[in-house]
C-alpha positions in Angstrom: -25.5 -5.6 -28.3 -23.9 -6.1 -24.8 -21.4 -8.8 -24.2 -24.0 -11.0 -22.5 -27.7 -10.3 -22.4 -30.3 -11.9 -20.2 -31.6 -13.9 -23.2 -28.1 -15.4 -23.7 -28.5 -17.2 -20.4 -31.3 -19.3 -21.9 -28.6 -21.6 -23.2 -27.8 -22.5 -19.7 -31.1 -22.1 -17.8 -34.6 -22.2 -19.2 -36.4 -18.9 -19.3 -39.2 -20.1 -17.0 -36.6 -21.2 -14.4 -35.0 -17.7 -14.5 -38.4 -16.1 -14.1 -39.2 -18.4 -11.1 -36.0 -17.4 -9.4 -36.0 -13.7 -10.0 -39.8 -13.2 -9.7 -40.1 -10.6 -12.4 -37.2 -8.5 -11.2 -35.0 -8.2 -14.2 -32.4 -6.2 -12.3 -31.3 -9.4 -10.5 -30.3 -10.9 -13.9 -28.5 -7.7 -14.9 -26.6 -7.6 -11.6 -25.6 -11.3 -11.9 -24.3 -10.7 -15.4 -22.4 -7.6 -14.4 -20.9 -9.5 -11.4 -19.9 -12.3 -13.7 -18.3 -10.1 -16.2 -16.4 -8.3 -13.3 -15.3 -11.7 -11.9 -14.0 -12.8 -15.3 -12.2 -9.5 -15.9 -10.2 -9.9 -12.7 -8.7 -13.1 -14.0 -8.0 -11.7 -17.5 -5.7 -8.7 -16.6 -3.0 -10.0 -18.9 -5.3 -9.2 -21.9 -7.1 -6.0 -23.1 -10.2 -6.5 -21.1 -11.9 -3.5 -22.8 -11.7 -5.2 -26.2 -12.1 -8.7 -24.9 -15.4 -7.8 -23.1 -16.6 -5.2 -25.7 -20.1 -5.2 -26.9 -19.2 -6.5 -30.3 -16.8 -9.1 -29.0 -16.9 -12.5 -30.6 -15.3 -14.7 -28.0 -17.7 -17.8 -27.8 -15.6 -19.6 -25.2 -15.3 -16.6 -22.9 -19.0 -16.0 -23.2 -19.8 -19.6 -22.1 -17.5 -19.0 -19.0 -19.2 -15.8 -18.2 -22.6 -17.4 -18.6 -21.6 -20.3 -16.3 -20.6 -17.7 -13.6 -23.7 -15.6 -14.1 -26.0 -18.6 -13.9 -24.3 -19.7 -10.6 -25.0 -16.1 -9.2 -28.7 -16.5 -10.1 -29.0 -20.1 -8.9 -27.7 -19.0 -5.5 -31.0 -17.2 -4.8 -33.1 -20.3 -5.3 -32.9 -23.7 -7.1 -36.2 -24.9 -8.6 -35.7 -27.9 -10.8 -31.9 -27.3 -11.0 -29.1 -29.8 -10.1 -27.0 -27.4 -8.0 -24.0 -29.7 -7.8 -23.7 -29.6 -11.6 -24.2 -25.8 -11.7 -21.5 -25.5 -9.0 -19.1 -27.7 -11.0 -19.6 -25.6 -14.1 -18.9 -22.4 -12.0 -15.7 -24.0 -10.6 -14.6 -25.2 -14.0 -15.0 -21.7 -15.4 -13.0 -20.2 -12.6 -10.3 -22.8 -12.8 -9.9 -22.1 -16.6 -9.7 -18.4 -15.9 -7.1 -19.0 -13.2 -5.0 -21.0 -15.6 -5.2 -18.1 -18.1 -4.3 -15.7 -15.3 -1.2 -17.8 -14.4 -0.2 -18.1 -18.0 -0.8 -21.8 -18.3 -3.4 -21.3 -20.9 -3.2 -18.8 -23.7 -6.6 -18.6 -25.4 -6.4 -18.0 -29.2 -7.6 -14.6 -30.3 -7.7 -12.8 -27.0 -6.1 -9.3 -27.5 -3.2 -8.2 -25.4 -3.3 -4.6 -24.1 -1.2 -2.0 -25.8 1.3 -0.7 -23.3 3.3 2.4 -24.0 6.7 2.4 -22.4 8.3 5.6 -21.3 12.0 5.8 -20.4 12.6 5.0 -16.7 9.2 3.4 -15.8 10.8 -0.1 -15.8 8.2 -1.7 -18.2 9.0 -3.6 -21.3 6.4 -5.3 -23.6 7.5 -8.1 -25.8 5.8 -9.0 -29.2 3.3 -11.3 -27.5 2.1 -8.6 -25.1 3.7 -10.0 -22.0 4.9 -7.3 -19.6 8.2 -7.7 -17.9 9.0 -5.2 -15.1 12.0 -4.6 -12.9 13.1 -2.3 -10.2 15.9 -1.9 -7.7 16.5 -0.2 -4.4 18.0 3.2 -4.2 21.8 3.3 -4.0 22.9 3.5 -0.3 25.7 5.8 0.9 27.0 4.5 4.1 29.5 6.6 6.1 31.3 5.3 9.1 
């Protein structure tokens, strides 16, 4: 089962409202979901996004955030019987949470960190929590006068 399906959006928008907006074009819903997942992945680069957004992933809070983003992408087409200010607020709240995750201000429980293999000389070190620390320097200068 995919991370989010079109029927999963029925917790946020009624099925008849979605049908009225997309006018029997299911590809619109699929594109909105794909766009929402891509937008959420952009903020979650500290984590293993392949495992986090996998088809069998059980991350209910992340799914709610992605559904908020997907619903906003659908609502932008038309808004029959929808309070757009509320939908926009849900969208902005989801992005604000993902931004706090990206900055390291929020650390959601159970989100997997990526496994990074370090090779000598690449300047990357991974601590036990999965945070990556990198360093570099300029090449040594040889000035001759």
